[in-house]
N, CA, C and O atoms as a GROMACS GRO file, in nm:
protein
  240
    1MET      N    1   6.663  10.277   3.809
    1MET     CA    2   6.544  10.348   3.810
    1MET      C    3   6.506  10.405   3.680
    1MET      O    4   6.596  10.445   3.606
    2HIS      N    5   6.392  10.411   3.647
    2HIS     CA    6   6.361  10.457   3.520
    2HIS      C    7   6.237  10.542   3.511
    2HIS      O    8   6.150  10.512   3.594
    3ARG      N    9   6.211  10.636   3.432
    3ARG     CA   10   6.081  10.693   3.410
    3ARG      C   11   5.973  10.602   3.352
    3ARG      O   12   5.991  10.519   3.264
    4SER      N   13   5.857  10.628   3.415
    4SER     CA   14   5.762  10.529   3.372
    4SER      C   15   5.692  10.572   3.256
    4SER      O   16   5.652  10.689   3.255
    5ARG      N   17   5.670  10.498   3.157
    5ARG     CA   18   5.590  10.512   3.032
    5ARG      C   19   5.435  10.495   3.054
    5ARG      O   20   5.348  10.549   2.986
    6GLU      N   21   5.418  10.418   3.152
    6GLU     CA   22   5.270  10.370   3.187
    6GLU      C   23   5.197  10.482   3.263
    6GLU      O   24   5.084  10.521   3.233
    7HIS      N   25   5.270  10.531   3.364
    7HIS     CA   26   5.219  10.616   3.460
    7HIS      C   27   5.270  10.763   3.452
    7HIS      O   28   5.317  10.827   3.547
    8ARG      N   29   5.255  10.803   3.334
    8ARG     CA   30   5.318  10.938   3.306
    8ARG      C   31   5.219  11.054   3.295
    8ARG      O   32   5.116  11.033   3.230
    9ILE      N   33   5.236  11.166   3.347
    9ILE     CA   34   5.150  11.274   3.339
    9ILE      C   35   5.233  11.393   3.272
    9ILE      O   36   5.187  11.456   3.177
   10ILE      N   37   5.368  11.423   3.332
   10ILE     CA   38   5.450  11.515   3.259
   10ILE      C   39   5.564  11.463   3.203
   10ILE      O   40   5.586  11.480   3.083
   11ALA      N   41   5.652  11.392   3.286
   11ALA     CA   42   5.772  11.332   3.238
   11ALA      C   43   5.800  11.186   3.280
   11ALA      O   44   5.891  11.121   3.230
   12GLY      N   45   5.708  11.133   3.384
   12GLY     CA   46   5.711  10.994   3.410
   12GLY      C   47   5.799  10.988   3.546
   12GLY      O   48   5.815  10.877   3.597
   13VAL      N   49   5.858  11.104   3.608
   13VAL     CA   50   5.954  11.075   3.699
   13VAL      C   51   5.879  11.018   3.822
   13VAL      O   52   5.915  10.911   3.871
   14CYS      N   53   5.764  11.094   3.876
   14CYS     CA   54   5.697  11.040   4.002
   14CYS      C   55   5.641  10.892   3.967
   14CYS      O   56   5.635  10.804   4.054
   15GLY      N   57   5.603  10.872   3.844
   15GLY     CA   58   5.566  10.703   3.808
   15GLY      C   59   5.677  10.624   3.838
   15GLY      O   60   5.670  10.520   3.903
   16GLY      N   61   5.790  10.677   3.785
   16GLY     CA   62   5.921  10.583   3.801
   16GLY      C   63   5.952  10.562   3.936
   16GLY      O   64   5.977  10.448   3.972
   17ILE      N   65   5.954  10.669   4.026
   17ILE     CA   66   5.974  10.652   4.159
   17ILE      C   67   5.877  10.557   4.225
   17ILE      O   68   5.913  10.473   4.308
   18ALA      N   69   5.744  10.574   4.182
   18ALA     CA   70   5.641  10.480   4.242
   18ALA      C   71   5.675  10.342   4.212
   18ALA      O   72   5.684  10.257   4.300
   19ASP      N   73   5.694  10.320   4.084
   19ASP     CA   74   5.736  10.188   4.039
   19ASP      C   75   5.836  10.119   4.132
   19ASP      O   76   5.822  10.011   4.188
   20ARG      N   77   5.941  10.202   4.139
   20ARG     CA   78   6.067  10.164   4.215
   20ARG      C   79   6.048  10.111   4.354
   20ARG      O   80   6.100  10.008   4.395
   21LEU      N   81   5.961  10.198   4.430
   21LEU     CA   82   5.925  10.206   4.550
   21LEU      C   83   5.791  10.095   4.585
   21LEU      O   84   5.759  10.057   4.698
   22GLY      N   85   5.734  10.061   4.468
   22GLY     CA   86   5.625   9.965   4.504
   22GLY      C   87   5.493  10.057   4.557
   22GLY      O   88   5.406  10.001   4.623
   23LEU      N   89   5.484  10.175   4.531
   23LEU     CA   90   5.368  10.263   4.576
   23LEU      C   91   5.284  10.319   4.455
   23LEU      O   92   5.330  10.340   4.342
   24PRO      N   93   5.162  10.339   4.493
   24PRO     CA   94   5.065  10.392   4.397
   24PRO      C   95   5.146  10.538   4.340
   24PRO      O   96   5.210  10.617   4.409
   25PRO      N   97   5.121  10.543   4.205
   25PRO     CA   98   5.173  10.672   4.147
   25PRO      C   99   5.113  10.782   4.193
   25PRO      O  100   5.182  10.883   4.206
   26THR      N  101   4.983  10.785   4.224
   26THR     CA  102   4.908  10.894   4.271
   26THR      C  103   4.962  10.959   4.398
   26THR      O  104   4.972  11.080   4.413
   27LEU      N  105   5.001  10.849   4.505
   27LEU     CA  106   5.046  10.888   4.628
   27LEU      C  107   5.191  10.962   4.627
   27LEU      O  108   5.221  11.050   4.708
   28VAL      N  109   5.268  10.919   4.533
   28VAL     CA  110   5.418  10.974   4.505
   28VAL      C  111   5.371  11.113   4.452
   28VAL      O  112   5.422  11.212   4.503
   29ARG      N  113   5.288  11.126   4.363
   29ARG     CA  114   5.265  11.279   4.309
   29ARG      C  115   5.195  11.374   4.395
   29ARG      O  116   5.206  11.494   4.374
   30ILE      N  117   5.116  11.324   4.498
   30ILE     CA  118   5.050  11.408   4.603
   30ILE      C  119   5.157  11.442   4.721
   30ILE      O  120   5.144  11.546   4.786
   31VAL      N  121   5.260  11.352   4.746
   31VAL     CA  122   5.366  11.365   4.831
   31VAL      C  123   5.465  11.468   4.776
   31VAL      O  124   5.502  11.564   4.844
   32TRP      N  125   5.508  11.445   4.647
   32TRP     CA  126   5.580  11.534   4.550
   32TRP      C  127   5.523  11.676   4.575
   32TRP      O  128   5.591  11.766   4.624
   33LEU      N  129   5.418  11.687   4.545
   33LEU     CA  130   5.341  11.836   4.539
   33LEU      C  131   5.345  11.899   4.687
   33LEU      O  132   5.376  12.017   4.703
   34LEU      N  133   5.315  11.819   4.786
   34LEU     CA  134   5.310  11.865   4.910
   34LEU      C  135   5.456  11.915   4.961
   34LEU      O  136   5.478  12.009   5.037
   35LEU      N  137   5.535  11.843   4.909
   35LEU     CA  138   5.699  11.880   4.936
   35LEU      C  139   5.728  12.006   4.864
   35LEU      O  140   5.802  12.089   4.916
   36SER      N  141   5.673  12.026   4.743
   36SER     CA  142   5.686  12.136   4.642
   36SER      C  143   5.656  12.242   4.717
   36SER      O  144   5.732  12.338   4.706
   37LEU      N  145   5.542  12.253   4.812
   37LEU     CA  146   5.498  12.358   4.877
   37LEU      C  147   5.597  12.430   4.977
   37LEU      O  148   5.586  12.548   5.011
   38ILE      N  149   5.701  12.337   5.020
   38ILE     CA  150   5.796  12.382   5.126
   38ILE      C  151   5.916  12.460   5.054
   38ILE      O  152   5.982  12.407   4.964
   39PRO      N  153   5.938  12.578   5.097
   39PRO     CA  154   6.051  12.651   5.003
   39PRO      C  155   6.165  12.564   4.983
   39PRO      O  156   6.208  12.503   5.081
   40GLY      N  157   6.218  12.549   4.871
   40GLY     CA  158   6.343  12.477   4.838
   40GLY      C  159   6.361  12.432   4.685
   40GLY      O  160   6.264  12.452   4.613
   41PRO      N  161   6.447  12.389   4.642
   41PRO     CA  162   6.467  12.371   4.501
   41PRO      C  163   6.413  12.218   4.466
   41PRO      O  164   6.491  12.155   4.393
   42LEU      N  165   6.305  12.154   4.502
   42LEU     CA  166   6.251  12.049   4.468
   42LEU      C  167   6.209  12.050   4.314
   42LEU      O  168   6.220  11.946   4.248
   43TRP      N  169   6.169  12.150   4.266
   43TRP     CA  170   6.135  12.171   4.119
   43TRP      C  171   6.271  12.133   4.026
   43TRP      O  172   6.265  12.072   3.919
   44VAL      N  173   6.384  12.177   4.084
   44VAL     CA  174   6.499  12.163   4.022
   44VAL      C  175   6.564  12.025   4.026
   44VAL      O  176   6.652  11.992   3.946
   45LEU      N  177   6.519  11.949   4.120
   45LEU     CA  178   6.559  11.806   4.136
   45LEU      C  179   6.480  11.734   4.055
   45LEU      O  180   6.527  11.630   4.010
   46TYR      N  181   6.331  11.775   4.016
   46TYR     CA  182   6.243  11.712   3.931
   46TYR      C  183   6.303  11.724   3.786
   46TYR      O  184   6.302  11.626   3.712
   47VAL      N  185   6.353  11.841   3.749
   47VAL     CA  186   6.398  11.866   3.604
   47VAL      C  187   6.544  11.782   3.600
   47VAL      O  188   6.576  11.729   3.494
   48ILE      N  189   6.623  11.773   3.707
   48ILE     CA  190   6.740  11.694   3.677
   48ILE      C  191   6.702  11.542   3.671
   48ILE      O  192   6.762  11.474   3.588
   49LEU      N  193   6.618  11.491   3.743
   49LEU     CA  194   6.565  11.345   3.740
   49LEU      C  195   6.518  11.333   3.591
   49LEU      O  196   6.559  11.239   3.523
   50TRP      N  197   6.434  11.427   3.540
   50TRP     CA  198   6.369  11.412   3.410
   50TRP      C  199   6.489  11.396   3.307
   50TRP      O  200   6.476  11.324   3.208
   51ILE      N  201   6.599  11.461   3.332
   51ILE     CA  202   6.708  11.463   3.224
   51ILE      C  203   6.785  11.326   3.257
   51ILE      O  204   6.807  11.251   3.161
   52LEU      N  205   6.823  11.291   3.373
   52LEU     CA  206   6.902  11.174   3.381
   52LEU      C  207   6.849  11.044   3.388
   52LEU      O  208   6.916  10.949   3.350
   53MET      N  209   6.710  11.027   3.442
   53MET     CA  210   6.652  10.913   3.431
   53MET      C  211   6.615  10.877   3.294
   53MET      O  212   6.559  10.958   3.221
   54PRO      N  213   6.650  10.734   3.248
   54PRO     CA  214   6.614  10.698   3.131
   54PRO      C  215   6.469  10.660   3.116
   54PRO      O  216   6.404  10.635   3.217
   55ASN      N  217   6.412  10.652   2.989
   55ASN     CA  218   6.281  10.605   2.988
   55ASN      C  219   6.272  10.443   3.015
   55ASN      O  220   6.370  10.372   2.997
   56GLY      N  221   6.162  10.396   3.055
   56GLY     CA  222   6.145  10.270   3.105
   56GLY      C  223   6.115  10.189   2.970
   56GLY      O  224   6.085  10.248   2.867
   57PRO      N  225   6.124  10.050   2.977
   57PRO     CA  226   6.110   9.982   2.862
   57PRO      C  227   5.963   9.980   2.822
   57PRO      O  228   5.871   9.994   2.902
   58GLU      N  229   5.949   9.961   2.687
   58GLU     CA  230   5.804   9.971   2.640
   58GLU      C  231   5.725   9.846   2.665
   58GLU      O  232   5.777   9.735   2.660
   59ARG      N  233   5.603   9.864   2.692
   59ARG     CA  234   5.524   9.734   2.727
   59ARG      C  235   5.425   9.722   2.611
   59ARG      O  236   5.379   9.822   2.557
   60ARG      N  237   5.396   9.603   2.574
   60ARG     CA  238   5.316   9.575   2.474
   60ARG      C  239   5.202   9.489   2.496
   60ARG      O  240   5.127   9.462   2.402
   0.00000   0.00000   0.00000
């Protein structure tokens, strides 16, 4: 799994997850946002994934 360079808004984490699962990036972002409204450390997971996931390959 990698962070998306093409579907990036902040860090490309949701875009990378969408690429991996074959889903539209907008859907993954909406689900992530809705899950973020539930109390819990989801934003911490986002930062951890931002740090640990490598950038995707450059497309030309």
